[in-house]
Residue, then its C-alpha position, 0 to 999 in steps of 0.5 A: m260255791a258252798y258244800i254240805t257235809k254231815r259231821g256226826n249228828s250235825y250238818s256243816v256248810r263249808y264255803t270260801y270267801e275273800d276277806e277285806h285284804g282279798k285273801n281266800c278264807d275257808k269257813w265252816e258253819s254247823f247246823p242241827t238239821k240238813e234243812e237248815a244247812t241247805n237253806r244257809k248254803k243257798q243264802i251264802e251262794h246267793e250273797l256271794a253271787v250278788g256281792t252282798f256277802l258279809i265277811p264273818s267277824s267276831v268283833t264284840v260290841a265293846e271292841f267296836l265301840m271303843d274303836w269307833l269312839p276315838k275315830q268319831c271324836s277326831k273326825h268331828k272334833w268333839a269337845p272334851k265334854t262330848y267325848e267324856s259323855n259318850l265314853s261314860t255312856i258306853q262304859n256304864l250303860i252299854v258295855p256291862y250289858i251287851g259289850s261281850m256280844e258279837m256285833q253280827k249276832l245282835k238282833p233288834y230284840h237284844m236292843e229292846n232287852l237292853y232298854t228294858t234292863l236299863s229302865k230297871t237299873p239304878c242310877g250309878s250302878y257302874i262308874e268308869g265301867k266298874k260295878q258300884e255298891l249302892t245304898e238301899k236308898q240309891k237302889l230306888r232311883f232308876l235311870s230315866g227315859t231320857t238317859i235310855h233315849e241317849v243310849h239308843r241315839l248313840l247306838g243308832t249312830a255307831f251301828q250305822y257306821a258298822v254298816e258302812w264299815g262292812i261289819l253289819v248288813k243292817s243295824p239292829v237298833p229299833v227305829d222307835s226310840p225309848k220315850k224321854s222322861t217328862q217331869e211335871r213341875t210342882i207348884w208350892t201351896v200358899e202355906e209352903m210359900r209363906a213358910a219359905l218366906d218366913s224363914m228368910e232373914d235377909p230382906i233383899l233375898h226375901l223380896a227377890v223370892h217374893l217377887t219370883l213367887v208372885g211372878 
């Protein structure tokens, strides 16, 4: 059962729930209007009745991911490079932007904002989670769509575990993933091929490159 109490200019919904250890806990949630408080009261009572109530948690994205990562590494016996790659993605591409946000407050639009931000972020902005000073030239080289796609993939996998662990009801990661980058191959002109061959003094290297270009 939940109750509504007027406190100053706001309305509070008070209710009791059982935590993961079976202990009764009291919780207060404040709302600016009585209508919002009433709607939340009905939602809580319904979720408690049907067993879908989500235990309140203030765990942040950074805390969750840094807890999830070593567990997955151990469970799936990742190679060191796989662990290091995922750790780098978390430290440099996720935590600096949404790491301080609470998991239960994340919405799909937060994910979309993250992808948009990353698409405008220069490569190497963070290394081991530390902000880097970039040159003007480095600032012009932005993260690729493939890199952002990897962020999406990692968050999609991690947040599904958050659902299984009872931290989230539903993953906020969008179904549609960012598009991977496609880089068109450049073909040398006849002049460029001749210039390259003319610059090679080693006859064996000259022959090898010549055959490669012909092929």
